[in-house]
N, C-alpha and C positions, 0 to 999 in steps of 0.2 A: 504494500500500500504506500501511497504518497501522503504528504501533509495536505490538508484540505485546501490550502491556498494555491496549490498547483493543479487542482482538478479543473479541467476545462470541459464544459458541457454545452449541449444545445437543446433547447426546449421548443416543442411544437405541438399544439393541440393536446395538451395535457400529458405529453410523453417527453421523457428525458433520456439522453444517452451521452456518454463521453465523446469528446472529439478525439478519436483515435489517430495515432500517427501512421500515415500511409508509408508503406515500404518503398518509397520512390527515391530517386537519386538524391534529391535535396536532403531529405531526412536521413538517408544512409550516410551522407557526407557529414552531417551534424553529429550523428551518433559516433562516427569514426573519429571526429575531432575531439569529442568529449572523452572517448575511450583513450585516445592518444595522450591527453593531459594526465590521466591517471597512470598510464604506462611510464611516462617521463618523470613522474614525481615520486616513484619508489625510491626510498633512501633520502628523500627531502622532508621538509616539514609540512604539516597539515596547513599551516598558514600560507605557504607558497602554493599549495594545491588550490586552495580557495581563491587566492589572488589571481591565479591563471584562469580559473573558471569564470571569475567575474569579468575578465577581459574579453570573453567571447559571448557573454550572456545576452548582449543586445541583439544578437542574431535572432534568437527566439527564446525569450527569458524563461517561460514556464516549461517548455520542452527540455531545455538544457538543464535547468534546475531538477526536473524530474529524473532525467537520465543520470544526473550526478548522484541523486539520492539512492538510486538502484546500485550504481557502481560502488558507492561508499560502503555498502553492506558487504562488498566483496574484498574489502581492504582489512588489513591488520594495522591498526593505528594505536600506538602506545607511547608511553613515556620512555625517553632514552636519556639516561644520565648515569654517572658513576655512583651516585648516592641518592638516597631518597630526598626529593625536593622539600618535603615538610621538615625533615631532619636538618637539611641545609639552612632553611630559613630560621629555624629555631636556634641553630648554632650562631648564626650571624646576629640575631636579635640579642642573644645572651652576651655575646662578645662586645656588642656596641652599648649595652646597657639601655637600649631603647632610644639612643640619640647619637647621631654622628654628623659631622659637618666637614665639608671640603674634600678635595680629591685625596689628600694625604690621609685624612681620617678614614675614608672609605677603604683605601688600600690597606691600612693598618688592621681594620676590622676583618676584611677578607682573609688576610694572611693569618691572623690569629685563629679565626674559625676554621680555616683549612688545616692548620696544625692540629687542632683538637680532633678533627675528623680524619686525619691522616690522608689527605688528598691534596693535589696541587691547587693553588688559588684559581687557576683558569677552569679546572674541572668543577670547583665549587660554584663559580660564577655561572657556568652553563647549567648547573643543576638547580639554581635558585628558582627559576620559573619554567623548568622543563615540563611541568605538568599542566601548564596553561594551554588552552586549546590550540592557539596558533603555533605553539612550539612542539606539539606532539609530532612524533616521527611516523611517516608512512613506511611501515616495515615490509608489507607484502601486498600484492594485488592479484587476484584471479581474473585475468582478462576475459573479455566476452566479445564475440563477433558483433558487428553493428546490427545485423539482421536480428540476432537474438536479443540484443539490448532493446531494440524497438518493440519487439513482441512482448518482452517482459514489462516494458513501460505501459503497453496497452492493457495487459493484465492488471497492473497496478492501478490504472485509471478505473477499470471496472470494479475492482475491490474497494477503492476509495469511495466510489459512488454508493456501493452496497453498504458501506459503513453507516449511511443515513437511512437504511431500509428499516421499516417497521414490521414488515411481513414479506415472506417469499414463498413462491410455489414453483416446484420443479417437476420435471418428467425425465426419466432415464430408462433406456431400453436395454442396456448391457452394463457390465462392470458395476452392478448395483451394490454388491457387498461392501466395497470400500466406501461408497457414498453413505450407506446406512451406518456403517461403523463410525464414520466421521461425524454424522449427525448425533449419534449417541455420545461420542467423545466431547462434542461441543456443548452438550446439555440442552439441545433444542427439543421442543415439543413438536410432534408431527401427527398428521392424520392423512389417510388415503381415501380419495374419492375418484372413481373412474380412472384409475391409473395415475392420477396426479397427486403429488405429495405436498401438502400445505405445511409450512414451517413457521414457527413463532417461538418466542421466549415466554416463560411463565408469566412475566408481568404483562405481556401483551393481552392476556386474557381479561385484564381489568382496565387497562388504559393504553393509549398509544404511547409507545416508548421506542427510543433509538438504542436502548441498552444492548440489544442483541445484534445490531448491525455488524459488529466485529466478528461475531460467529458466522453470520451469513457470508461475510467477505472471506473468511478462512475456509469455508466449505467450497467456494468457487473452484479452486484448482483441482480438488478431488472430483468434482462434478465434471470438469472439462476432460478428465481422463477417460470418460465413457465415450463410446463411438457415436452414440446418438443421444442428445440431451437438449433440454430447453429450460429456461427459467423466466419467470415474471416476478417483479418485485414492486412494492410500494415505497417510494422514496420521499422522505420528508425534507422540505426545503423552506428556509425562511424567505418571506417576501415582505413588501411594505404593508400588505394586508394581514400579516401573520403567517403562521405555518401553512404550507399547502402540500398536498400529496400528488406526486407525479408517478406515472407508470414507466417502468424500465423493463425491457425484454431483451433476451440474448439466447442464442442457440448454437448448435454445432456447426451450422453453415458459415459462421464467422471465425471458424477455427484458425484460418491462416493469419489472423491478426495477432494471435497469442502464442506464447510458448509456455509449456508446463514442465516444471521439475517434479518428478514423481515423489510422492510421500515415501519416507523410509518404510521398508517392509514391516508390517505388523506381525509380530511373532505370536506370543501367547499372552493372555491376560493374567494367567496364574500358573503356578507350578503344577497344579492338579490337571489343568488342561494340557500342558506339555506332556505329562505322564500318560494321559489317555491317548494322545496322538502317537506316542512311541510304542504303545502296546500292540501286540498282534492278536487278531480275533479269528484265527483258523479259517482263512478263505474269504473273510469279509474285508472289503476295502474301506479304509478310513479317509474321509474328506473333511477338511475344516471349513466351516461357514459355507455350506454347500448351496444354499438357496434362500430366497426371500419368500416367506410364507405369509399369507394374509390372515390375520386374526381379527375379525371384525373390521374396524376401520384402521387398524394398526398393522404395521409390518413386523414380522418376527424372523430373525435370522438364527437358526439353531447353531449351537457350538460345533456340532459334528454330524456327519451321517455315516452309517455303516451300510455298505451295498454289496449284494451278491445275487447273481443270476436274475437281475431285473427287480429285485426287492430292495427297497430303501427304508432304513429305520433311522429316524432322527434322534440325536442324543443332546440333551441339554444338561449342563452342569450348573447347579445353583449353589453358589458359595455365600460369602459374607456380603449382605446387602442391608440397606436401611429397611425398616418395616414398610415404608411407603413404596419403595421400589419392589420389594418382595410381593406385596399385595397386587401391584400392577402386573408383575410377571406371572403370578398365579392366574390372574384373570385372562391374560393372553394365552397361556398354555392350555387352560381349560377350554377355550374356544377352538383350539386346534385338535383336541382329543378325538372328536368324531370324524375328522377328515384325514388325519395322519397317524402313522405308527411312531410312537415316542417311547424313549427310555429316559426317565428323569433320575439324575444323580443329585441327591440333596445332602448338603452338609449337615451332619448330625447336630452341630452346635447351633443351628438356626432355631428361632423361636417358632417352630411349626411341628406338627405331629405327622404330617403326611396326608391326613384326611382332607386337607384343604385342596389337594389336587385330585382331579378326576382321572387319574392315571392308572392304567392297567399295569404298567411296568415302572414301578417306583422303587429305587434303592437308596439307602442311606450310606454315606461314606464318612470315614474318620481318618483324615490324613492321606489315605491311599485309596485308589480306585478299586472297587469290588469286582475284580477281573473275572473270577470264576462264576459269580452270579450273573454277570452280563453274558458270558458264554452260554449259560443254561437258558437264558431268555432267547438268545440267537438260535439255539438248537430247536426251540419251539417253533420259530419261524421257518427253520429248515424243514421240519416235519410238514408244516403247512404247504411249503413249496412243493415237496415231493407228492403230497396228496393232490394238489392242483394239477401237477404234471401228469400223474397217473390217470386222473379223471379226463384230462385232455386227450391222452393216448387212447383211452377206452372209447371216448365219444367219436374219435376218428376211425377206430377199427370196427366199431359196431356195424356200420352199413356193409362192410366187406363180409362179415360173418353171416349176414342175412343173405 
């Protein structure tokens, strides 16, 4: 995201969208020039970097400032001095007694403080203000191609606009597991109607709020990793007549404007999930977060599935959760019982007896997965598989016998 003062938008007929940077020759040259400033200032001070950027800002102030904000995040900028600047200033203050006059007095104080700190006077003088912003050192810079810089700038524009969103609705047709995982991680409330997912924060249930705009903005890169997606959002903007809501829309057809850095791979939420994944189940294949199931108006992503010969059994591990979360999860699981085959593994330390679940296959665990008990349940499904297969063979063979 960018700072709000760098957001450029256009508004028409109640709709709003950022003014994206086209990947044309002019903008590519600007991006290359800004990137070049950062390349050249490695090993120099941050103040010199800013001064150089200010020298070219008149070409396109907001674009150049925006590109610079993105590139600055790819820098290592830190204090470079032989001693701690705070310790240096303290030593000089104590040596001077809080008062010093003239060039000779200044030199005497620096020499005395340098002896106390066992450094050269010149090193002490450089250290005095080395932690001030202009004097920080640009130690490293991970460069970026001009095309990628512009597409990241466009993504940042869209995220900055979504920061002012009060509600958002999305639709995604593939890669949905990471999207729902991110929704859960960001603490957003959602509901599903006709394939569209409505998102809001808890406070939005009671009043219009911009509090959750940051979460909407953080969801965008994950959503964009899907092959086919769309979003609409309500954007709150201040006007002379007060706050006004504008509509913002975006979908996968604009993908060429953006570049996405994939989220780090999500591994496991707990050690017990990792243990389950690593266990063998005698011919049953384990898949993590295999599908999005609809439980009423909510989506539900089981932790695992066990699959064999066309039979799929979903597995949900219920660990330590707040009472409110547990109540909500029980409600969703009970909605699924009639439609899906489930095995529930419930932490024995939870404040529940098991009767809350309408589950045929419910097992309690204490620190370890009840492996043998799961195998017994799966054998029951294998028996049903064989019975169905035998029935199918008989039904096909019967006409021949006649």
